[in-house]
C-alpha positions in Angstrom: 27.1 -43.8 -45.8 25.6 -40.2 -45.4 22.9 -41.5 -43.2 25.4 -43.4 -41.0 27.6 -40.3 -40.7 24.5 -38.2 -39.7 23.5 -40.7 -37.2 27.1 -40.9 -35.7 27.0 -37.0 -35.5 24.0 -37.1 -33.2 21.0 -36.5 -35.4 18.0 -36.3 -33.2 14.9 -38.7 -33.8 11.3 -37.3 -33.3 8.8 -39.0 -30.9 6.2 -41.3 -32.5 2.6 -42.2 -31.7 1.9 -45.7 -32.0 -1.0 -47.1 -34.2 -2.4 -46.2 -37.5 -2.8 -42.7 -38.8 -5.5 -41.8 -39.1 -7.2 -43.9 -36.6 -11.0 -44.5 -37.0 -13.0 -45.4 -33.8 -16.8 -46.0 -33.4 -18.7 -44.7 -30.4 -22.4 -45.0 -29.6 -24.3 -41.8 -29.0 -25.5 -43.0 -25.5 -21.8 -43.7 -24.3 -21.3 -42.9 -20.5 -19.0 -40.1 -19.4 -15.3 -41.1 -19.2 -15.9 -43.9 -21.5 -12.4 -45.1 -22.9 -12.1 -44.8 -26.7 -8.4 -45.7 -27.0 -5.1 -45.6 -25.3 -2.3 -43.3 -26.9 1.2 -44.5 -26.5 4.2 -42.2 -27.5 7.6 -43.7 -28.2 10.8 -41.7 -27.5 14.5 -42.0 -28.2 16.5 -43.0 -25.1 17.2 -39.9 -22.9 14.3 -37.7 -24.6 11.4 -36.3 -22.5 8.1 -34.8 -23.5 6.9 -31.4 -23.0 3.7 -32.3 -21.2 1.4 -34.8 -22.9 -0.6 -35.1 -26.1 -2.9 -32.2 -26.8 -5.9 -31.8 -29.2 -4.6 -28.9 -31.7 -7.2 -29.2 -34.4 -10.8 -30.6 -34.2 -13.8 -30.6 -36.4 -16.2 -29.5 -35.1 -14.5 -27.2 -32.7 -16.5 -28.2 -29.7 -16.0 -31.7 -28.8 -16.9 -34.1 -25.8 -13.3 -35.6 -25.4 -10.4 -35.4 -23.1 -7.0 -36.9 -22.7 -6.0 -38.2 -19.3 -2.7 -39.6 -18.0 -2.6 -43.4 -17.9 1.3 -44.5 -17.3 4.6 -43.4 -18.4 4.1 -42.1 -22.1 0.6 -43.3 -22.1 -2.7 -41.5 -22.1 -6.3 -42.3 -22.4 -8.8 -40.7 -24.8 -12.1 -40.5 -23.0 -15.6 -38.8 -23.3 -16.8 -35.9 -21.3 -20.3 -34.7 -20.6 -20.2 -31.5 -22.8 -21.4 -31.1 -25.5 -23.8 -34.2 -25.4 -23.1 -37.0 -27.8 -26.0 -36.9 -30.5 -25.9 -38.9 -33.8 -28.6 -36.6 -35.2 -26.6 -33.5 -34.5 -23.1 -34.5 -35.0 -22.5 -38.0 -36.4 -18.7 -37.6 -36.7 -15.7 -35.9 -34.9 -12.2 -35.5 -36.2 -9.4 -34.9 -33.7 -5.7 -34.1 -34.5 -3.3 -35.0 -31.7 0.2 -33.3 -31.2 3.1 -34.1 -29.0 6.4 -32.4 -28.5 9.7 -33.2 -26.9 12.2 -31.1 -25.3 14.3 -30.7 -28.4 11.2 -29.2 -30.2 10.5 -32.3 -32.2 6.9 -33.4 -32.7 4.5 -36.1 -33.8 0.9 -36.0 -34.7 -2.0 -38.3 -35.3 -5.6 -37.9 -36.6 -8.3 -39.8 -34.9 -11.7 -40.1 -36.7 -14.6 -40.8 -34.1 -17.9 -42.0 -35.9 -21.0 -41.6 -33.6 -23.3 -44.6 -33.9 -26.9 -44.1 -33.9 -29.0 -45.6 -31.1 -32.8 -45.9 -30.9 -34.1 -43.3 -28.5 -37.4 -43.3 -26.9 -40.2 -40.8 -28.2 -41.1 -37.7 -26.1 -44.5 -36.0 -25.5 -45.1 -32.6 -26.9 -47.1 -30.0 -25.1 -48.2 -30.1 -21.5 -47.9 -33.8 -21.3 -44.2 -33.7 -22.0 -43.8 -31.6 -18.8 -46.3 -33.2 -16.3 -49.5 -35.1 -15.9 -52.6 -33.6 -17.6 -55.9 -33.0 -15.9 -58.9 -33.1 -18.1 -62.3 -32.1 -16.6 -65.5 -33.3 -18.4 -69.0 -32.9 -17.4 -71.0 -35.9 -16.6 -73.1 -37.2 -19.5 -70.6 -36.2 -22.1 -71.4 -38.0 -25.3 -69.4 -41.0 -26.2 -66.6 -40.5 -28.7 -66.3 -36.9 -27.7 -62.4 -36.0 -28.1 -61.3 -34.9 -24.5 -57.5 -34.5 -25.1 -55.2 -34.7 -28.1 -51.9 -36.4 -27.4 -48.7 -35.2 -29.6 -45.4 -36.9 -29.6 -42.2 -37.1 -31.6 -39.2 -39.5 -32.0 -35.6 -38.0 -31.9 -34.5 -40.8 -34.3 -35.1 -40.1 -38.0 -37.6 -42.1 -40.0 -38.9 -43.9 -36.9 -42.6 -44.4 -37.0 -44.7 -43.7 -33.8 -47.5 -46.2 -32.7 -49.7 -46.1 -29.8 -49.1 -49.7 -28.7 -46.0 -51.4 -29.6 -44.7 -53.2 -26.5 -41.5 -54.3 -28.4 -40.4 -50.9 -29.3 -39.0 -48.1 -27.1 -42.0 -46.2 -25.6 -42.9 -43.2 -23.4 -46.1 -43.2 -20.9 -47.9 -40.0 -20.1 -50.7 -39.5 -17.6 -53.9 -37.8 -18.4 -56.3 -37.4 -15.5 -59.9 -37.1 -16.4 -62.2 -35.7 -13.9 -66.1 -36.0 -14.2 -68.0 -33.0 -12.8 -71.5 -33.0 -11.6 -74.0 -30.6 -10.2 -73.0 -28.9 -7.0 -75.8 -28.4 -4.4 -74.1 -29.0 -1.0 -71.9 -27.0 1.2 -68.7 -28.9 2.3 -67.6 -29.4 6.0 -64.2 -28.6 6.9 -62.1 -30.6 9.7 -58.6 -29.6 10.6 -55.8 -31.1 13.0 -53.9 -28.2 14.3 -50.3 -28.5 15.9 -48.8 -26.6 18.7 -45.0 -26.4 18.5 -43.4 -25.0 21.6 -39.7 -25.4 22.3 -39.5 -28.1 19.9 -42.4 -30.2 21.2 -45.6 -30.8 19.2 -49.2 -31.4 20.5 -52.3 -31.6 18.2 -55.9 -30.7 18.7 -58.9 -30.8 16.3 -61.4 -28.3 15.1 -64.3 -28.4 12.6 -66.1 -25.6 10.7 -69.6 -26.5 11.9 -68.6 -25.5 15.7 -67.9 -21.9 14.8 -64.9 -21.9 17.2 -61.4 -20.1 16.5 -58.5 -22.4 16.6 -55.9 -21.0 19.0 -52.3 -22.4 18.4 -48.8 -21.6 19.8 -45.8 -21.6 17.7 -42.2 -21.0 18.3 -40.5 -18.3 16.1 -38.3 -19.3 13.2 -39.9 -22.6 12.4 -38.5 -24.0 9.2 -40.2 -23.1 6.3 -42.4 -25.8 4.8 -43.4 -27.2 8.3 -47.0 -28.3 8.4 -48.9 -26.8 11.2 -52.4 -28.1 10.3 -53.9 -30.7 8.2 -57.3 -29.9 6.8 -59.9 -32.2 5.0 -63.2 -31.0 3.5 -66.2 -33.4 2.9 -68.7 -32.7 0.2 -71.8 -34.6 -0.1 -71.8 -33.9 -3.8 -68.5 -35.7 -4.1 -67.6 -33.7 -7.0 -63.9 -33.5 -6.0 -63.7 -29.8 -6.8 -62.8 -28.7 -3.3 -59.8 -26.2 -3.0 -58.2 -24.7 0.1 -57.2 -21.1 0.5 -56.3 -18.6 3.4 -58.2 -15.4 4.0 -56.6 -12.9 4.1 -53.5 -14.0 2.4 -50.7 -14.2 4.9 -47.1 -13.5 4.6 -46.1 -16.3 6.9 -48.6 -19.1 6.3 -49.9 -20.9 3.1 -52.2 -23.7 2.4 -51.9 -26.2 -0.3 -55.0 -25.7 -2.4 -55.5 -29.4 -3.2 -54.4 -31.1 -0.1 -55.4 -28.7 2.6 -52.2 -28.8 4.4 -51.3 -25.5 6.2 -47.7 -24.8 6.2 -45.0 -22.1 7.2 -44.5 -19.9 4.2 -41.6 -17.8 5.4 -39.6 -17.5 8.6 -41.2 -15.8 11.4 -38.7 -13.8 13.3 -40.0 -11.8 16.5 -36.7 -9.9 16.4 -37.4 -8.3 13.0 -38.8 -4.7 12.6 -42.6 -4.4 13.4 -43.2 -8.1 13.3 -46.7 -8.9 14.9 -46.4 -11.6 17.5 -50.1 -12.7 17.0 -51.0 -13.8 13.4 -54.7 -14.4 12.5 -56.1 -15.9 9.3 -59.1 -18.2 8.2 -58.7 -21.6 6.6 -61.4 -22.0 3.9 -62.5 -25.0 1.8 -64.6 -24.1 -1.4 -66.0 -25.9 -4.2 -66.1 -24.4 -7.7 -69.4 -22.8 -7.1 -67.9 -20.8 -4.1 -69.6 -22.9 -1.5 -67.3 -22.8 1.4 -66.6 -23.8 4.9 -64.0 -22.1 7.1 -62.2 -22.3 10.6 -60.7 -19.0 12.1 -57.1 -19.3 13.3 -55.2 -17.2 15.9 -51.3 -18.1 16.0 -49.2 -16.8 18.9 -45.5 -16.6 17.8 -43.4 -17.2 20.8 -39.7 -16.0 21.3 -36.7 -18.3 21.3 -33.1 -17.7 22.0 -32.1 -17.8 18.4 -29.5 -15.1 18.2 -26.0 -15.0 19.5 -25.0 -11.9 21.3 -22.5 -9.5 19.7 -20.2 -6.8 21.0 -19.6 -3.6 19.0 -16.8 -3.1 18.7 -15.3 -6.6 19.1 -11.9 -5.1 19.9 -11.3 -2.2 22.2 -8.0 -0.4 22.0 -7.2 1.8 24.9 -3.9 3.9 24.9 -3.3 5.8 28.2 -0.2 7.8 29.4 1.5 6.7 32.6 0.6 6.7 35.6 -2.5 4.7 35.2 -4.2 4.8 38.8 -5.9 1.8 40.4 -9.7 1.8 39.6 -9.1 3.7 36.4 -11.8 2.5 33.8 -10.0 1.3 30.7 -12.9 -0.3 28.7 -16.7 -0.4 28.8 -18.0 -3.2 26.8 -21.0 -2.8 24.7 -22.6 -6.2 23.9 -26.3 -6.8 22.7 -28.6 -9.5 22.1 -31.1 -9.3 19.1 -33.5 -11.6 20.5 -36.9 -10.0 21.6 -37.3 -9.5 24.4 -33.6 -9.1 25.0 -31.5 -11.8 26.9 -29.7 -11.1 29.9 -25.9 -11.2 29.2 -23.2 -12.2 31.6 -19.5 -11.3 31.1 -16.8 -13.8 31.9 -12.9 -13.4 31.6 -11.4 -15.9 29.1 -7.8 -14.9 28.9 -5.5 -12.2 30.1 -4.8 -10.5 33.4 -8.4 -9.9 34.4 -10.1 -11.3 37.6 -9.9 -10.9 41.3 -6.4 -10.0 42.6 -5.2 -9.4 39.0 -4.0 -6.5 37.1 -7.3 -5.6 35.9 -10.8 -6.3 37.3 -14.5 -6.1 36.4 -16.5 -3.3 38.1 -18.6 -4.6 40.8 -22.4 -4.5 39.7 -21.3 -3.8 36.1 -19.2 -6.6 34.9 -19.0 -5.1 31.4 -16.7 -2.3 32.8 -13.0 -3.1 33.1 -10.9 -1.3 35.6 -7.2 -1.2 36.7 -7.3 -3.6 39.6 -4.2 -4.6 41.7 -2.0 -1.4 41.7 -1.2 1.7 39.8 0.6 1.0 36.5 3.7 2.8 35.8 5.5 2.7 32.5 9.0 2.2 34.2 7.8 -0.6 36.3 9.6 -3.8 35.5 6.5 -6.0 35.2 4.9 -3.5 32.8 8.0 -3.4 30.8 8.1 -7.2 30.7 4.8 -7.4 28.8 6.0 -4.6 26.3 3.7 -2.2 28.0 0.7 -3.7 26.4 -2.1 -5.9 28.0 -4.5 -8.1 26.2 -7.7 -9.5 27.7 -10.5 -11.7 26.1 -14.0 -11.5 27.8 -16.9 -13.7 26.8 -20.4 -12.3 26.6 -22.9 -15.1 27.1 -26.8 -15.3 27.1 -26.5 -19.0 28.5 -26.8 -20.4 25.1 -24.6 -18.5 22.8 -21.4 -16.6 23.4 -19.7 -13.6 21.8 -16.2 -12.4 22.7 -14.6 -9.0 23.0 -10.9 -8.3 23.0 -9.5 -5.5 25.0 -5.8 -4.1 24.5 -4.4 -1.6 27.1 -1.3 0.1 26.0 0.5 2.3 28.5 2.7 5.0 26.9 5.6 6.7 28.8 5.5 10.2 29.9 8.9 12.0 29.9 9.3 12.3 33.7 13.1 12.6 33.9 15.9 14.5 32.2 19.2 12.8 31.5 22.1 13.2 34.1 25.8 13.0 33.2 28.0 11.2 35.7 30.6 14.1 35.6 30.8 17.8 35.1 33.2 18.5 33.8 35.0 15.6 32.1 38.7 16.3 31.6 40.8 14.3 29.0 44.5 14.7 28.0 45.6 14.2 24.4 49.2 14.1 23.0 49.3 16.4 20.1 50.7 13.5 18.0 47.7 11.2 18.7 46.5 10.1 15.3 42.8 10.7 13.9 40.1 8.2 14.7 41.6 7.6 18.1 39.1 7.5 21.0 40.2 10.1 23.6 37.4 9.6 26.2 33.8 8.8 26.9 30.7 10.7 28.5 27.9 8.9 30.0 24.4 10.2 30.8 21.6 8.1 32.5 17.8 8.5 32.0 15.5 6.8 34.4 12.6 7.0 31.9 11.9 3.8 30.0 13.8 2.5 27.9 16.5 3.1 30.4 19.5 5.3 29.3 18.1 5.7 25.7 20.0 8.9 25.2 21.9 10.4 22.3 24.8 12.7 22.4 26.1 15.6 20.3 28.8 18.2 20.6 27.0 21.6 20.6 30.0 24.2 21.2 33.6 24.3 21.9 35.1 22.6 18.8 36.3 26.1 17.5 38.4 25.0 14.4 37.2 25.6 11.0 37.8 21.9 10.4 36.2 20.1 13.3 38.6 18.3 15.5 36.4 16.1 17.5 33.4 13.6 16.8 31.1 12.0 19.4 29.3 8.7 18.9 25.7 9.7 19.3 24.9 6.3 21.0 27.9 5.5 23.0 29.1 8.9 24.0 32.7 8.2 22.8 34.8 11.1 21.8 37.1 10.6 19.0 39.7 12.7 16.9 38.6 13.6 13.4 42.1 15.1 12.5 45.4 15.4 14.6 45.6 18.2 17.1 48.3 20.8 17.3 49.5 22.1 20.7 51.1 25.2 19.2 47.7 26.2 17.7 45.4 25.5 20.4 46.4 24.0 23.7 43.0 23.4 25.3 39.4 22.8 24.2 36.3 23.4 26.4 33.4 21.5 24.7 29.8 21.4 25.6 28.2 18.0 25.0 24.5 17.6 25.1 22.6 14.4 26.0 19.0 14.1 24.5 16.5 11.5 25.7 14.4 9.3 23.4 11.1 11.4 23.7 10.1 12.1 20.0 7.8 14.9 20.9 9.1 16.9 23.9 12.7 15.6 24.5 14.5 16.5 27.6 18.2 17.4 27.5 21.3 17.9 29.7 24.7 19.3 29.1 28.2 18.8 30.5 31.6 20.3 29.9 34.3 18.4 28.4 37.8 19.9 28.7 40.4 18.3 26.4 44.1 19.3 27.2 46.5 18.9 24.2 49.9 17.9 25.4 53.0 19.4 23.9 55.6 17.0 22.0 58.7 18.1 20.2 57.2 17.5 16.8 58.1 20.8 15.0 61.4 21.5 13.1 63.0 24.9 13.4 62.3 27.3 10.4 65.5 29.3 9.5 66.1 32.3 7.2 68.0 32.2 5.0 68.3 28.5 4.1 71.3 29.2 1.8 73.9 31.9 1.9 76.9 32.5 -0.2 79.7 35.0 0.8 83.3 35.8 -0.2 85.8 36.8 2.4 89.5 37.7 2.1 92.0 35.2 3.1 93.6 37.5 5.6 90.2 38.2 7.5 90.7 38.5 11.2 89.6 35.7 13.5 86.2 36.6 15.1 85.2 38.8 12.2 81.2 38.5 11.3 81.1 37.2 7.7 79.5 40.1 5.8 77.0 40.9 8.9 75.5 37.5 8.2 73.1 36.5 10.9 70.8 33.2 10.7 67.2 33.8 12.2 65.4 30.6 13.5 62.1 30.0 15.1 60.6 26.7 16.5 57.1 26.3 17.7 58.2 23.9 20.2 61.0 26.0 21.9 61.8 29.5 22.9 64.4 31.4 20.7 67.1 31.1 23.5 66.5 27.3 23.7 68.2 26.6 20.4 71.9 25.8 19.9 73.9 26.1 16.7 76.9 24.4 15.3 78.9 24.0 12.1 78.3 20.7 10.7 80.7 20.7 7.9 83.8 22.7 6.9 84.6 22.2 3.1 87.6 24.3 3.4 90.1 23.8 6.0 89.7 27.1 7.5 88.4 26.9 11.2 85.4 29.0 12.1 84.5 29.5 15.6 80.7 29.2 16.6 79.4 31.0 19.6 76.5 28.8 21.3 73.6 30.0 23.2 72.0 27.4 25.2 69.3 27.0 28.0 70.1 26.8 31.5 70.4 23.3 32.7 67.3 23.6 35.0 64.8 24.9 32.3 61.8 22.6 32.6 58.8 22.2 30.4 56.1 19.6 31.8 58.9 17.3 33.0 61.0 17.6 30.0 64.4 19.3 29.6 67.1 19.5 27.0 70.8 18.5 27.8 73.0 21.5 27.0 75.9 19.5 26.0 74.4 16.8 23.7 71.1 18.8 22.7 69.1 15.7 23.3 65.7 16.0 25.0 64.9 13.8 28.1 62.0 13.4 30.5 62.7 13.7 34.3 61.2 12.8 37.6 61.4 15.9 39.8 61.2 13.8 43.0 63.9 11.1 42.1 65.8 12.9 39.5 65.6 9.9 37.1 66.0 10.5 33.3 64.7 9.0 30.1 66.0 10.0 26.9 63.5 10.9 24.2 63.9 10.6 20.4 66.5 12.7 18.6 65.7 16.3 18.3 64.2 17.8 15.2 66.9 19.4 13.1 66.9 22.3 10.6 69.9 22.8 8.4 71.1 25.8 6.4 73.9 25.8 3.8 76.6 28.6 3.9 79.3 28.8 1.3 82.4 30.9 2.1 85.0 31.4 -0.4 88.4 33.1 0.5 90.4 35.3 -1.9 93.7 37.0 -1.7 93.2 40.3 -0.1 95.2 43.5 0.1 96.7 44.1 3.5 94.1 46.3 5.4 93.6 47.4 8.9 92.3 44.6 11.0 88.6 44.9 12.1 86.9 44.4 15.4 86.0 40.8 16.2 82.5 39.8 15.6 80.4 36.6 16.4 79.8 34.1 13.6 76.7 31.9 13.6 76.1 28.8 11.7 73.8 26.3 13.2 72.4 23.0 13.7 69.6 22.1 16.1 
């Protein structure tokens, strides 16, 4: 019941490797590489995946000639490799432990024992005969049964006995050459067939040592090493077979096979190398062991071939020149050479770019490696020059008729700051209402520059923004002037800014300035300020009409208006006593920038001086002051002189 509950709760099952564990396998020591020993199959629960495949985690010995390669899904092959070599006598057994893991970190392992089976291997010679054929020289008339060479051999297999003749067993064959020497009393005669090799064609001629003539041959340079240029044979009446061939003096470029008499190229002959001698001399000699020799003198003339491609140094030419680049101006002198000796004549042919007759660039007459401005003067501001990014690229091929090298020429035209920026106006005049909010655009200045890139100018305000907190900001790219903070007509009514335009020259920029006059237009945006804002007084109940209340006078100021443009009225009478207010108003024809105040209603309006049309503005700004007046019973007194009483509302 516990096992069932555990299974239902999702207990994870580990992967398994099919087959017995441990698995024992047999393998012959002469098995081929990639020989299949076994196929490893891994079983997994449904939905599980392996991390990689089986790996060998433990092996005895640590170095083993086996590998695991994929076969199919969840199947792998165990195969042989080439290192280390299988050898029963050295390692008769390998033990491998395989490990697999799934994504849930469950694992399975299997041990494989591989037994190496012994295979009967052929014996091997020891000593010189194990490496090559052995030559043994004996004098003629040597006594019978005289030992002339002792053969030594061994068998890699243990306990195998060696016999000289056993055709049914594994065997090895060695060659021992026995030469019989005799008395040498004749001088050999040398005959050679020499080969001329000119431009890949071969012609033969013969020469012998008994004529006393020098063999004269012509050979192209850089003939392949090992090429035979003469075949020599020496005849000796003694027929002793002891003739050897040699060159005198020893040559750096020629050699002769001492046994066959073949004269061949020893090292590459390059006429272009430093201090190479184009005429090489040597003597072919054939000698017996008693130094009785025959010889033929040889003079070889080494002919040049076109074996080197030209090269240009440098291969890339970069020319940066300021405008104006005049016609026929030299922009590049190509330096290309050929390493062949003697030098091959080079021709220069345009391959790409605006180079050629009637084009932007040309080759100088009589010196086609010299590149000049061709069609017209090149101006940085020219539209055609600007269209290619002010940079031209040309490729020229330098050829020796067989090989070709290329050189690339880049010509970059740089601007010269010819022109200063020019403003469209001087001055600019903008009007701004003092109630205009910050960040509002109030105007734009524009300056043009005929240098390329066209009109790449920046702007800045250099003077005139006189406030401690700056009022204006100019977009350095667009020239648009904006308000940073709200203006105040009563503080400053006009600003005279100086704006500077700077062109894009990073080294010696040119500038221009213009005036920007900004008029701040007045609006009724300020309340009157009155002193005092509150006043309390006591008066007798029998005070005479027109008496000034305790000499009270209300003082008011308004930044938007003159003092005589304000009107006063009592807006509340908590007591029923009537107080008369004397009002001072402006004349009806008082005008400020097309605005006026109605003396009856106190409302502001805009008017047209030609038509007389009116447009009422928003309600006036008001300032209230409180005045509390109490009455008290008074003794009869002599009446005072009347005085004006002012309580106000604007």
